[in-house]
N, C-alpha and C positions, 0 to 999 in steps of 0.2 A: 563598480561597487562590489565589494566582497560580501557574499552571503554564506552564512554558516549552514552546512549541509547536515541534516539529521538522518541517521540510519537506525531503523528498528527492525528486529527480527520478529516475524509473526508466523502463526499457523492458521491457515484458512481452510474451512470445510466448505464444500460446494454450497450449502445452504446459507453461508455467511457472505458469499461473494457479492450478492446484490447490495447488501447494506454497506459493505466496504466500498464498492464502486460509487454508490450514491453519495457517501460521505466525501470521497476523494473528488468527485465532480463539483461539489460545492466550494472547493478550495480555489482561491484565485492565484495559485502558484502551481508549478509542475510537481507531479507526484509520479515517481517511477517505482515499479516493483520488479524484482528479479530473482532468478534462481540460476546458479552457475553463470553461464554466459548469456542467458536469455533475458533481455530487458524489455519490458512492455510498459506502456502508459497505464497507470493505475486507474485512469478514468475510462478505460475500455473494458467492458465486460467480457467481450470475446478474447481480448488479449490476456486477461487474468485467468479465464477458464483454460487458455492454452498452456498455462504453466502446470507443473507437477504439484498438485495440491496436497500430495502426501508428504512433501518435504517442507523444511523451514524456508520461508521466503524473506527477502529483505526489502523493506520499503525505504525509499530515499526521497527526501523533500527538503525544501529550504524556506519554509514559511510557518505560520501558526494559524490554526483554526481550532477553536475549542471543541466543537462536535467531532471533528476528525480525530483529534487527540483522544477523546473518550472512546471512539471505536477502536483506535490502535491499542489503547491500554487494555481493552478487553480481549485483544488477540495476541498480545505480546508474549513471547517466550524468552527464556534465558539463553 
């Protein structure tokens, strides 16, 4: 079955990581977040903190969760 992959660019501040990870954890589909060649599971708080939070990050997922979408919309950058 083909699943449409959604990619969104976000900026995360250290204080926002916990809310982002909590929202991703509630999703019943995989959520990845990456910067350059470093890809981590967005449901891992240590993995997300391991990324360079001063740069634009890309979130990639293939499902829908309304509360996760609301968190992403508040973090989305152009």
